[in-house]
C-alpha positions in Angstrom: 146.0 90.3 92.2 143.5 92.0 89.8 142.3 89.8 87.0 140.4 90.6 83.9 137.4 88.4 83.5 137.2 86.4 80.3 134.6 88.0 78.0 132.4 85.0 78.0 132.4 84.8 81.8 131.7 88.5 82.2 128.8 88.2 79.8 127.5 85.2 81.8 127.5 87.2 85.0 125.6 90.1 83.3 123.1 87.7 81.9 122.5 85.7 85.1 119.6 87.9 86.4 117.9 87.6 83.1 118.4 83.8 82.9 117.1 83.5 86.4 114.0 85.6 85.6 113.4 83.6 82.4 113.6 80.4 84.5 111.2 81.8 87.1 108.7 82.7 84.3 108.6 79.1 83.1 108.7 77.4 86.5 105.5 75.8 87.9 103.5 78.4 89.8 101.9 78.2 93.2 98.4 79.4 92.6 97.1 82.6 94.0 93.4 83.3 94.5 91.9 85.9 92.2 91.8 88.3 95.2 95.6 87.7 95.4 95.3 85.3 98.3 98.9 84.2 98.6 100.4 87.6 97.9 101.4 89.5 101.1 100.8 93.2 101.2 103.1 95.6 103.1 100.4 96.8 105.6 97.2 95.2 107.0 94.4 95.0 104.5 90.8 95.9 105.4 87.6 95.4 103.5 84.7 97.8 102.8 81.4 96.5 101.5 80.1 98.3 98.4 77.1 97.8 96.2 77.8 98.2 92.4 75.0 97.7 90.0 73.1 95.4 92.4 76.2 93.3 93.1 77.5 93.2 96.7 81.3 93.5 96.6 84.3 94.0 98.8 86.8 96.8 98.3 90.2 96.1 99.9 92.3 98.9 101.2 95.3 99.7 103.4 95.0 102.6 105.9 98.5 103.6 107.2 98.8 106.0 110.1 101.9 108.2 110.5 104.0 108.3 113.6 103.8 112.1 113.6 100.5 113.2 111.9 100.3 116.4 109.9 96.5 116.2 109.8 96.4 115.5 106.1 95.6 112.3 104.1 96.9 111.0 100.7 94.9 108.5 98.7 97.0 106.4 96.3 95.4 105.2 93.1 97.0 102.2 91.4 97.5 101.3 87.7 95.8 98.5 85.8 98.7 96.0 85.8 99.8 96.5 89.4 98.4 95.5 92.8 98.4 98.4 95.2 101.2 96.8 97.2 103.7 98.3 94.6 103.0 101.7 96.4 105.0 100.4 99.4 108.0 102.9 99.1 105.6 105.8 98.4 103.5 104.9 101.4 106.7 104.9 103.6 107.8 108.2 102.1 104.4 109.9 102.7 104.0 108.4 106.2 107.4 109.6 107.3 106.3 113.1 106.1 103.3 112.9 108.4 100.5 112.0 106.0 97.9 109.4 106.7 98.0 107.2 103.6 94.9 105.3 102.3 95.6 102.8 99.5 92.6 101.1 97.9 92.5 98.2 95.5 89.8 99.3 93.1 86.9 96.9 92.5 88.2 94.5 89.8 91.8 94.7 90.9 94.2 93.3 93.5 92.6 92.0 96.7 89.2 93.5 95.9 86.2 91.6 94.4 86.1 90.8 90.7 82.6 91.8 89.6 80.4 90.1 87.1 79.4 93.4 85.5 81.4 95.9 83.5 83.8 98.4 85.1 83.2 102.1 84.9 85.3 105.1 86.1 82.2 106.7 87.6 81.5 103.7 89.7 85.2 103.4 90.8 85.1 107.1 91.7 81.9 106.6 93.8 83.5 103.7 95.6 86.6 105.8 96.4 84.5 108.6 97.8 82.5 106.0 99.8 85.8 104.8 101.3 86.7 108.4 102.3 83.2 108.7 103.9 83.6 105.5 105.7 87.0 106.7 107.1 85.5 110.1 107.9 88.0 111.9 105.6 86.5 115.2 104.2 89.3 116.1 101.9 92.4 114.3 100.6 95.4 114.6 98.4 95.1 112.3 95.3 98.3 110.7 94.0 97.6 108.4 91.1 99.5 106.3 88.6 98.7 105.0 85.1 95.1 103.9 84.9 94.7 105.5 88.4 95.4 108.8 86.7 92.3 108.5 84.6 90.3 107.7 87.8 92.0 110.6 89.6 90.7 112.9 86.8 87.2 111.5 87.2 87.3 112.0 91.0 88.7 115.6 90.6 85.9 116.5 88.1 83.0 114.8 89.9 84.1 115.6 93.5 86.4 118.7 93.4 85.5 119.7 97.0 87.0 116.4 98.2 90.4 116.9 96.6 93.1 119.3 97.7 95.9 118.4 95.2 96.1 116.1 92.3 99.4 114.3 91.4 99.2 112.4 88.1 102.1 110.0 87.9 102.8 108.7 84.4 99.0 108.7 83.7 97.5 107.1 80.7 94.4 108.6 79.1 96.2 111.8 78.0 94.8 111.2 74.6 91.6 109.6 73.3 92.6 106.2 72.1 89.4 105.9 70.1 91.0 108.3 67.5 93.6 105.6 66.7 92.3 102.2 67.7 89.2 100.5 66.2 86.7 99.0 68.7 87.5 95.4 69.5 85.0 92.8 70.9 85.6 91.8 74.5 85.6 88.1 73.6 88.5 88.7 71.1 90.5 90.5 73.8 89.9 87.7 76.3 91.3 85.1 73.9 94.4 87.3 73.2 95.0 88.1 76.9 94.6 84.4 77.8 97.4 83.5 75.4 99.9 85.9 76.9 102.8 84.1 78.6 104.8 85.2 81.6 107.8 85.8 79.4 105.7 87.8 77.0 104.4 89.9 79.8 107.9 90.6 81.1 108.8 91.8 77.6 105.7 94.1 77.6 106.8 95.7 80.8 110.3 96.2 79.5 109.3 97.5 76.1 105.7 99.0 76.2 106.3 100.5 79.7 110.1 101.2 79.2 110.5 99.8 82.8 114.1 100.4 83.8 114.2 98.1 86.8 116.3 94.9 87.3 114.6 91.7 86.2 114.1 90.5 89.8 112.2 93.7 90.6 109.7 93.0 87.8 109.1 89.4 88.9 106.4 90.2 91.6 104.3 91.9 88.9 104.7 88.7 86.8 103.6 86.6 89.8 100.6 88.8 90.5 99.4 88.4 87.0 100.2 84.7 86.3 99.9 82.9 89.6 96.2 83.4 89.5 96.0 81.2 86.4 95.9 78.2 88.7 92.7 79.5 90.4 89.4 77.9 89.4 88.0 81.5 89.4 90.6 82.7 86.8 88.0 83.1 84.0 86.2 85.7 86.2 89.4 87.5 86.9 90.3 87.5 83.2 86.9 89.0 82.2 87.2 91.8 84.8 90.8 92.5 83.6 89.6 92.8 80.0 86.6 95.0 81.2 89.2 97.4 82.7 90.8 97.7 79.3 87.5 98.4 77.6 86.8 101.0 80.3 90.0 102.8 79.3 89.0 102.8 75.7 85.3 103.6 76.0 85.5 106.2 78.8 88.3 108.7 77.8 89.1 111.6 80.2 91.6 113.6 78.0 88.9 116.1 77.0 88.1 116.8 80.7 91.7 117.3 81.9 91.9 121.0 80.9 88.8 121.7 82.9 90.4 120.7 86.2 91.0 123.8 88.3 92.6 122.0 91.3 96.4 122.3 91.8 97.7 119.5 89.5 101.1 118.1 89.0 102.0 115.7 86.1 105.2 113.6 86.8 106.2 111.9 83.6 109.0 109.5 82.6 110.7 110.9 79.5 110.9 107.4 78.0 107.3 106.3 78.8 105.4 105.9 75.6 102.7 103.6 76.9 99.6 103.7 74.8 96.9 101.1 75.5 95.6 99.4 72.3 98.6 100.5 70.1 99.0 97.0 68.6 95.4 97.1 67.4 95.8 100.5 65.7 96.6 100.9 62.0 100.4 100.8 61.6 100.5 104.3 60.2 99.0 105.7 63.4 100.9 103.8 66.0 103.9 106.1 66.0 101.6 109.1 66.8 100.4 107.4 70.0 101.9 107.6 73.5 103.8 110.9 73.3 102.9 111.1 76.9 105.5 113.7 78.2 104.5 116.1 75.4 100.8 115.5 76.0 101.2 116.3 79.7 103.0 119.5 78.9 100.3 120.6 76.4 97.5 119.7 78.8 99.1 121.5 81.8 99.5 124.6 79.7 95.7 124.7 79.2 94.9 124.3 82.9 94.6 127.2 85.3 96.8 125.6 88.0 99.0 122.8 86.7 102.5 122.0 85.6 104.3 119.0 84.1 107.7 117.7 85.3 109.5 115.2 83.1 112.2 112.9 84.6 114.9 111.9 82.1 115.9 108.3 81.5 112.7 107.1 83.2 109.8 104.9 82.1 106.3 104.2 83.3 107.1 103.2 86.9 108.4 106.6 87.7 108.2 106.4 91.5 110.2 103.1 91.5 112.7 104.1 88.9 113.5 107.6 90.2 112.5 107.5 93.9 114.5 110.5 95.1 113.4 112.8 92.3 109.8 111.6 92.7 109.9 112.3 96.5 111.3 115.8 96.0 108.6 116.6 93.4 105.6 115.2 95.4 106.5 116.5 98.8 107.4 119.9 97.4 104.0 120.1 95.6 101.9 118.8 98.5 103.7 121.3 100.7 102.5 124.3 98.7 
């Protein structure tokens, strides 16, 4: 016999995942190391030794071979707030289509070393090319997300002969944030980031990034950020993380994007209005920031070989929120 659930009981069922997520955010955490020791990646991780500004560091990466190779390689470039393990469904998609897939954690992120010095896009670009040299890959497809989009632009500009196609997935850096946000001392940002709670970070992902995923799907990102607080090396991780934010602010790429002649595809979430530094901008300017889908269309129109696709009802994690549409767009573009 069909029964109508009492309203209070139905509401409790709907709220259960959120209550569980909130409980997980406040529960004691098993510490990770600052190279994400304790967090499993979907494929074996290897290390490449790199020298950055006199400091010997290790760059972690996954190198996934397809069962039926098509002779081409895709390099996936991650965002600032996500370990490269979040690319797992895209790695599978590309591998099944015959691509070799190389997935680095950039220096300062994920399972790679956290440097003592400042981060710079030019250095990360050189590291990525060094990885391609190490793997004897002459030319690759670049598929990038968020901060990785800024790095993808830097690689495409500095090493155009090494890139076949460029896919910018919900990239940041489509505007120069210095036009809106005043400079902020690193030490001030360190204090602010250190005060962020797991619950506050979850709200950031759900609001700033308009992430349209169930709460349990967001939890691994919370863990990757907050389980490292139990590490004795956490202060070094925190400084590297803040350095990456300063890199975004100090090293804009928006002015260079129209100069890219490579085939380029922007894949944007219609609801993604992510704009780093917006809370620090004068209130009158905040609403002007983060019009990312429109910015992508405008930039693509200025480029000789680019287009922008906007996926409705989708936020910043486009490839996780709309996987089938993303697959169709990426494989169609790379197949040109």
